[in-house]
N, C-alpha and C positions, 0 to 999 in steps of 0.2 A: 297585477295580479295574475299568477302563473296558472296556466291550464293543467289539467290533469294528464294530457297528453305530453306536455313538456317536460314535467315531473317524471313521468315514466320513461320517456326518451333519455333523460339524464341519467336515471338509474340503471338502464340498460348499458350505456356508455361507461359508467363506473364499474359495474359488474364485470363487463369484457375487459376493462383495464386490468382489474384484480386476477381474473382467470389468467390472462396473457402473462402478467408478472410471476405467477405461481408456475406456468408452463416453461416458460423461456429461462434456462438455466442461468447463473451468473459465471462471469469468465472464468473464475478458479473452479466451478464445478464442471465446466465445459471440457475442462482439459486443455485450455490454453496456457502455455508455459507462462510462469511468473518471472519478470526479470526488473532489477532495480539497479542503481548505480550510486556510488558515494565517493567523495573525496576526502581523503585522511588529512589532517593538520599536520601530522609527522608520519612520513612514508616508512612503510616497513622495509627492514634489512635485505629479506630474501621473499621471493612469492610464497604465499600462504593461503591455505583454506581453512575457512571455519563456519561451523553450521550456527546459524542463529535463528530459532524459532521455525525450524524446518526449511530454511532457505540455506544453500551453500554459498558461501561468500567467498570469491576469490579474489586476493588483493596482491598487487604488484606495483612497487612504488608507492604513490599516494592514491592509485585508482583501484576502486573495489567494485565488483560486479557480482550481484546477488541472483542466483537463479534457482528456480524449483518446478519440476514438472507440474505441480499442482499445488495451490496455496489457498486453502480456505480458513480465514481469519477473520475475526470480529474486530482486531485492533484497531484503533484509529491509526490515521496517517501519523500523527505526531507519537503515539505509542511505539509504532514500528520504528521510527527513527530512533526514539530512545533506547529501544534493545538493541540497534545495530551501533550506535555510539557507544553504548556501555560494554559491548563485546569487542568491537574494533578500535575504539579510541575516539578522540575528538574530531567532528566532521566539519568541513568547509562547504560541502555541498551534498544534497541529498535528493534524489530523484526516485520516485516510485509512483505507481498506479497513474502513470502520465501526467504526474504533476512534479515540478521542480519546487522545493521548499524554499520560502524567502528567507532573508538574511534574520529577520526577528525571531521567526520561526526557530530557525536552525540554532540561534543562540539559546533559546528556551529548551529546544531538544537537547543540546551538549549540557545545559546547565541541570537539567532533570536525569540525565543518565546516570545511573547507579552501577558501577563496575561489579 
């Protein structure tokens, strides 16, 4: 049996969590620069820059680095990878949002990328 005090205490903790999440900005909104990395299956002949959904990707050889001052996107990690692969070419590595894409997801990303 739960006491009224315990129920009230739990309600207050949940409310405080909701308020804190509304007040504390996300990384993109806080002005933290966005950075991602990708490795191309086929190297570029010369250094090139390309804009992909508001992120500037700079590629040299088979290495590409994506940077943006701010990036507010509701895209999933997979959708982000697909956009990069569609624009830059088949990827052998994708790193973004502090995560390295595993081999299986990377294969799905490349397969689903539409140039």
